[in-house]
C-alpha positions, 0 to 999 in steps of 0.5 A: 499499500502506497500513501501521499499528501496530507499527514499532520494527524499521521493518517498516512500510517507511515509512523510521523507527521510530515507530509507527502508528495509523492507515494510512499510505500506504508509499513506491511500489516503485522502477523503476514495479514494483508490489505482487502479495502482501504478507506480515507475518512478527512483526517483518518484511514482504515484498512480492512484486512482479508480475516477481517482485521480492521486497523487505522491511523491517524486522527481519534479525537472523537475516538472514530479510529475505535479503539477505546481513547482519543489518542491519535495513531501515526502507525496502523493500529489492529482495532479491538475485534468486533463482540459475538464473534462478527466479522467486518465485512465492510469498512466505511470513514466520514470526517470524525465517525466510522462504520463498519459493516459484518459479514451478517449485515450487522453495523457498528458504528463509533466516533463523533455523535452530534447529530447522531450520525453514529445512528444509536437514538442519542448524541453520545459519541462513542471510542469502541465500535457500537452495534447499531439497532437492527433495520425494520421488519428483518431487513439486512443492510447490504452497503454503509456510507459515511458521509462528511455528517451523515450515514446511509444505509442500504438495505438488501429489498433496496430501501434506503435508510439515513441519520445525522445531519440534515440541514441541506436536505442531504437525508432525502427525507423531505425535510431539514430536521436531523435525525439520530436512529436510521430512518426509511428514506421514502420509496424512488420514483417509478418503482424503481429500487435503489442499487448504490448510494454514494454521500459526498460531503453534504449531498447524496446520490444513489444510483438505480438499478436500472442506471438513474441517478439521484441526488438530492441535499446541498446543491450551491455549485450545482454538485446535484447535476440539476441544471442548478444550484438549488438544495433538494431534500427529496431525492430527484432524477438527474437528467 
């Protein structure tokens, strides 16, 4: 693995806080573990190894590394095993929070929880990965995405759930009210089914199974692709 860029919080995992302008090799993971997925948050980095072990480095003042403290790390440090023998399948890093999707569909969250982005029903931050309440009606999470200050979950049946900051309508719920529990997004128009969800800083995109793209949230720079700069608080079809 190679890293470059800003490193003030040790987020490159190189053992220092010196910025790099060229890609620099990151030391190997311990015990011969091999990286399967690498995710960059705003100031922290997460690695998922092939055996399900999660490693973290960088900014940790909100506990987003899941290490049980708020101390920054400048080398990749193994995250304690998930409870009940659950194994990480995917890892997602937001601004100051991190989400893990386990192989059985359980979702775990840690980090800054101001405005409820962890989906735990409160606004208390966590420094260890904490299980998010199960989705309603037996739905199982297929994909989890961490935006800057909000979180999106795509269930296996195509239902989208959201929580966190909503000041620009980025949750797609038809209002600008924050949520601290995962809330179902209204069904897409014309019976379209969500296939993939992507969260930006303060906007969100959905790709439907038929290739239609939907957008909501902040649009001050035209990032929704709708031909204007007007925010949307419901998912709107992109031309």
